[in-house]
C-alpha positions as CSV (number, residue, x, y, z in Angstrom):
1,M,36.8,38.0,160.9
2,N,35.9,42.1,160.1
3,F,34.1,44.3,158.1
4,Q,37.4,45.2,156.5
5,Q,38.3,41.8,155.3
6,L,35.1,41.3,153.8
7,R,34.9,44.5,151.9
8,S,38.9,43.3,150.6
9,V,37.5,40.5,149.4
10,R,34.2,42.0,147.4
11,E,36.0,44.8,145.9
12,T,39.1,42.6,144.5
13,A,36.4,40.2,143.1
14,R,34.6,43.3,141.3
15,N,37.7,45.2,140.4
16,G,38.6,42.4,138.6
17,F,41.4,41.0,140.9
18,N,43.3,44.6,140.6
19,L,44.6,45.2,144.3
20,T,45.9,48.6,143.3
21,E,42.2,50.0,142.5
22,V,41.0,48.2,145.6
23,A,43.4,50.0,147.9
24,A,42.6,52.9,146.2
25,M,38.9,52.3,146.8
26,L,39.4,51.3,150.3
27,Y,41.8,53.9,151.2
28,T,44.5,51.5,152.2
29,S,47.6,50.1,150.7
30,Q,47.9,46.9,148.2
31,P,49.5,45.3,151.3
32,G,47.3,46.2,153.8
33,V,44.4,44.7,151.0
34,S,46.4,41.3,150.9
35,R,47.0,41.2,154.5
36,Q,43.0,41.5,155.1
37,I,42.3,38.8,152.4
38,R,45.2,36.5,154.1
39,E,43.8,36.8,157.4
40,L,40.0,35.9,156.3
41,E,41.5,32.8,154.3
42,D,43.5,31.4,157.6
43,E,40.4,32.4,159.8
44,L,37.9,30.5,157.6
45,G,40.7,27.2,156.5
46,V,40.5,27.7,153.0
47,T,41.6,29.8,149.9
48,I,39.5,32.4,148.8
49,F,41.4,33.7,145.7
50,A,43.6,31.8,143.3
51,R,47.2,33.3,142.7
52,A,49.8,33.5,140.0
53,G,53.0,34.6,142.3
54,K,51.8,37.4,144.2
55,R,49.4,38.3,141.4
56,L,45.6,37.2,141.9
57,T,44.2,35.8,139.0
58,G,40.3,34.2,139.9
59,L,38.1,33.0,142.3
60,T,38.8,29.5,143.5
61,V,35.9,27.0,144.2
62,P,35.5,28.1,148.0
63,G,35.8,31.7,147.3
64,Q,32.9,31.4,144.4
65,T,30.9,29.8,147.3
66,L,31.8,32.3,149.8
67,L,31.5,35.3,147.6
68,P,27.8,35.8,147.8
69,I,27.7,34.9,151.7
70,V,29.9,38.2,152.2
71,E,28.1,40.5,149.7
72,R,24.8,39.4,151.8
73,L,26.6,40.0,155.6
74,L,28.1,43.8,153.8
75,Q,24.8,44.5,152.4
76,E,23.0,43.6,155.7
77,A,25.6,45.7,157.7
78,D,24.3,48.6,155.3
79,N,20.6,47.8,155.7
80,L,21.3,47.9,159.6
81,R,23.0,51.1,159.2
82,S,19.8,52.2,157.1
83,A,17.1,51.1,159.7
84,G,19.2,53.1,162.1
85,K,19.0,56.4,160.4
86,E,15.5,55.3,159.5
87,F,14.5,55.7,163.3
88,V,16.6,58.6,163.9
89,S,15.5,60.9,161.2
90,R,12.9,59.7,159.3
91,L,12.9,62.8,156.7
92,E,16.8,63.5,156.4
93,G,19.2,61.4,153.9
94,G,20.1,60.8,150.5
95,L,18.4,59.0,148.0
96,S,20.3,57.8,144.4
97,I,17.9,57.1,141.2
98,A,19.2,55.7,138.4
99,A,18.4,55.8,135.1
100,T,18.2,55.7,131.4
101,H,18.9,59.4,129.8
102,S,15.2,59.0,128.4
103,Q,13.6,58.4,131.4
104,A,15.7,60.7,133.6
105,R,14.4,63.5,131.0
106,Y,11.1,62.5,130.3
107,A,9.3,60.5,133.1
108,L,10.9,61.2,136.6
109,P,10.5,65.1,136.5
110,H,7.4,65.6,137.6
111,A,8.0,62.3,140.2
112,V,11.4,64.3,141.4
113,R,9.1,67.6,141.8
114,D,6.9,66.4,144.0
115,F,9.5,64.4,145.8
116,R,11.6,67.8,146.8
117,A,8.1,69.2,147.9
118,L,7.4,66.4,150.3
119,F,10.9,65.8,151.5
120,P,13.2,68.8,151.4
121,Q,15.6,67.6,153.7
122,V,16.5,64.9,151.4
123,T,18.9,64.9,149.1
124,L,18.8,63.3,145.4
125,N,21.1,61.8,143.4
126,L,20.9,61.4,139.9
127,H,22.8,59.2,137.9
128,Q,21.8,58.6,134.2
129,G,23.4,55.3,131.9
130,S,22.7,52.2,129.7
131,P,20.2,49.7,131.3
132,K,23.1,47.9,132.3
133,Q,25.1,50.2,133.8
134,V,21.6,51.1,136.1
135,A,22.0,47.1,136.8
136,E,25.5,47.3,137.9
137,M,24.9,50.4,139.5
138,L,22.0,49.0,142.0
139,I,24.2,45.8,142.5
140,A,27.2,47.6,143.5
141,G,25.3,49.1,146.0
142,E,25.8,53.0,144.4
143,A,22.3,53.6,143.5
144,D,18.9,53.1,145.9
145,I,16.2,52.7,142.7
146,G,17.0,51.9,139.3
147,I,14.6,52.8,136.3
148,A,14.8,51.5,133.0
149,T,13.1,49.8,130.5
150,E,15.2,46.8,129.0
151,A,17.8,44.3,130.7
152,L,16.9,45.0,134.0
153,A,14.4,41.6,134.4
154,S,17.5,40.0,133.6
155,Y,19.7,40.6,136.7
156,P,18.6,37.9,139.5
157,Q,20.4,40.5,142.1
158,L,17.6,42.8,141.2
159,L,14.1,42.7,141.8
160,T,11.9,44.7,138.9
161,L,8.9,45.7,139.1
162,P,6.5,47.0,136.3
163,C,6.0,50.8,136.1
164,Y,4.0,51.7,133.1
165,R,4.0,50.6,129.2
166,W,4.9,52.8,126.5
167,T,5.0,53.0,122.5
168,H,7.1,54.3,120.1
169,S,6.4,57.3,117.9
170,I,8.6,58.1,113.9
171,V,9.5,61.9,114.2
172,V,10.3,63.8,110.6
173,P,10.2,67.2,109.5
174,H,7.9,69.0,107.7
175,G,7.0,68.3,104.7
176,H,8.7,65.1,104.9
177,P,7.1,62.2,102.4
178,L,5.7,59.7,105.1
179,L,3.4,62.7,106.2
180,R,1.7,61.6,102.5
181,V,1.1,58.2,103.4
182,E,-2.5,57.6,103.3
183,S,-3.2,54.1,105.0
184,P,-1.3,53.0,107.7
185,L,2.3,53.1,107.7
186,S,4.5,49.5,107.0
187,L,8.3,49.1,108.2
188,R,8.8,48.5,104.5
189,E,7.9,51.8,103.8
190,L,9.7,53.2,106.6
191,A,13.1,51.1,105.6
192,Q,13.0,53.0,102.3
193,H,14.3,56.1,104.3
194,P,17.6,56.6,107.1
195,I,17.0,55.8,110.3
196,I,17.9,57.7,113.2
197,T,17.3,55.8,116.6
198,Y,18.4,54.6,119.7
199,D,21.6,52.9,120.9
200,Q,21.6,49.0,121.0
201,G,20.0,48.3,124.5
202,Y,18.8,51.6,125.3
203,T,14.9,52.6,125.3
204,G,12.9,49.7,123.0
205,R,16.0,49.3,120.5
206,S,15.3,45.6,120.9
207,H,11.7,45.9,119.9
208,I,12.5,48.1,116.6
209,D,15.4,45.4,115.3
210,D,13.0,42.6,116.2
211,A,10.1,44.0,114.3
212,F,12.2,44.7,111.1
213,D,13.8,41.5,111.4
214,K,10.3,39.7,111.7
215,E,9.2,41.6,108.2
216,G,12.4,40.4,106.9
217,V,13.6,44.4,106.2
218,R,16.8,45.3,106.7
219,P,16.8,49.0,107.8
220,N,19.4,51.8,106.9
221,V,20.3,53.1,110.5
222,V,22.7,55.8,109.8
223,I,22.5,57.6,113.3
224,T,22.1,55.8,116.9
225,A,21.9,57.8,120.1
226,M,21.5,57.7,123.7
227,D,18.9,60.4,124.1
228,A,15.9,61.2,122.1
229,D,16.8,65.1,122.2
230,V,20.2,64.0,119.9
231,I,17.6,62.1,117.7
232,K,15.4,64.7,117.3
233,T,17.8,67.3,116.4
234,Y,19.4,65.5,113.7
235,V,15.9,64.7,112.0
236,E,15.2,68.7,112.2
237,L,18.4,68.6,110.6
238,G,16.9,66.3,107.6
239,M,19.4,63.5,108.3
240,G,16.9,60.6,108.8
241,V,13.8,59.3,110.0
242,G,13.6,59.3,114.1
243,I,12.4,56.3,115.8
244,V,11.7,57.5,119.7
245,A,9.8,57.0,122.7
246,S,6.5,58.4,122.6
247,I,7.1,59.9,125.6
248,A,9.9,61.9,124.6
249,V,7.7,63.7,122.0
250,D,6.8,67.5,123.3
251,P,4.6,68.9,121.0
252,D,5.5,72.2,122.2
253,R,8.9,71.8,122.2
254,D,9.0,69.9,119.1
255,H,6.9,72.3,117.0
256,H,9.2,71.8,114.2
257,L,8.7,68.1,114.0
258,H,5.5,65.8,112.9
259,A,5.3,62.6,115.0
260,L,3.7,59.7,113.7
261,D,2.2,57.0,115.9
262,A,4.0,53.7,115.5
263,R,2.3,51.3,118.0
264,H,1.0,49.0,115.3
265,L,4.6,48.6,114.0
266,F,6.7,47.8,116.9
267,E,5.9,46.2,120.3
268,I,4.7,47.8,123.3
269,N,7.5,48.4,126.0
270,V,7.5,48.1,129.5
271,T,9.0,50.4,131.9
272,R,10.2,48.6,134.7
273,L,11.8,50.0,138.8
274,A,14.4,48.1,140.3
275,V,16.0,47.3,143.6
276,R,18.6,45.3,145.3
277,R,16.8,42.0,146.4
278,G,17.9,42.2,150.3
279,T,18.0,46.1,150.8
280,W,16.5,48.1,153.0
281,L,14.5,51.1,151.8
282,R,14.1,54.4,153.8
283,G,10.6,55.3,154.3
284,Y,11.2,58.4,151.9
285,A,12.3,55.9,149.3
286,Y,8.9,54.0,149.0
287,S,7.1,57.4,148.8
288,F,9.3,58.1,145.9
289,I,8.8,54.4,143.7
290,E,4.6,55.2,144.7
291,N,4.6,58.7,143.8
292,F,6.5,57.9,140.0
293,A,4.7,54.6,139.8
294,P,1.0,54.8,141.6
295,S,1.1,51.0,141.6
296,L,3.8,50.6,143.4
297,T,2.5,51.2,146.8
298,R,5.1,50.6,149.9
299,Q,2.9,46.8,150.6
300,T,3.6,46.0,147.2
301,V,7.4,46.2,147.2
302,E,7.6,45.1,150.4
303,E,6.1,42.0,149.9
304,A,8.1,41.8,146.6
305,L,10.8,42.1,148.3
306,N,10.1,39.2,150.7
307,D,9.7,36.8,147.7
308,E,6.3,36.6,148.0
309,I,4.0,36.6,145.1
310,V,2.5,39.8,144.2
311,T,0.1,40.6,141.3
312,V,1.4,44.1,140.2
């Protein structure tokens, strides 16, 4: 048994049993991948993948049991390398952060700036995507830390911890009729205007939809986007009323817009930080986490990773 055999099994499962893609990812040939899988199956005495001729079609029952073990072995090998690097060079290396567009644009900059000042020898790689993509990058080992609002907590492979709570704001251009509403704005009044907001799955969109559903109101959502800056651009053009995260409203930069507090309309959101369960984090990764969310100290995160009961 060797790590190349284990990687061949893991990547085959991850890439939809397409050996051509697996071979490219592992820098080998398709017959080479097939041989590695066959040799491991022969050594274990079980068939890991179901086959239709020479084509792999899925995992067998034994394969479904073995795959999580294969993934844990490879993760522990990565942990071993990381632990070695930690002792050899505590202040050098790389750190990959995956975050949604809103988090990367509005929540992370100060943490990144402070981290770079503390650890100038560490290369930061920032990846952006939907909450689902952030989770997938963490699970695949492409990111060390993930930051998003929705979806992360639904993945059992991930440890997720709350960072901070936030609300939505409504943004409108100067002179908009909603600015003349004297009583607290209602969802029915809001629904009388075209709405521009986030795509499904982004930045508290589910809470927006849930609020309208509970009120029995159907909003006229005319444009959706991943990025609050894009939403605000179309609001400035007079194409609708924007619903964005409050952290995305900057009075200095958004001087063409007015922001209305929407905390009474939509449920409060929680930004979460996630890491893959069982992972080994370098010391500077803990420093980044605590700099971003001071309540998430190294002790808190380590205890949570060890599945101890922690109150954050």
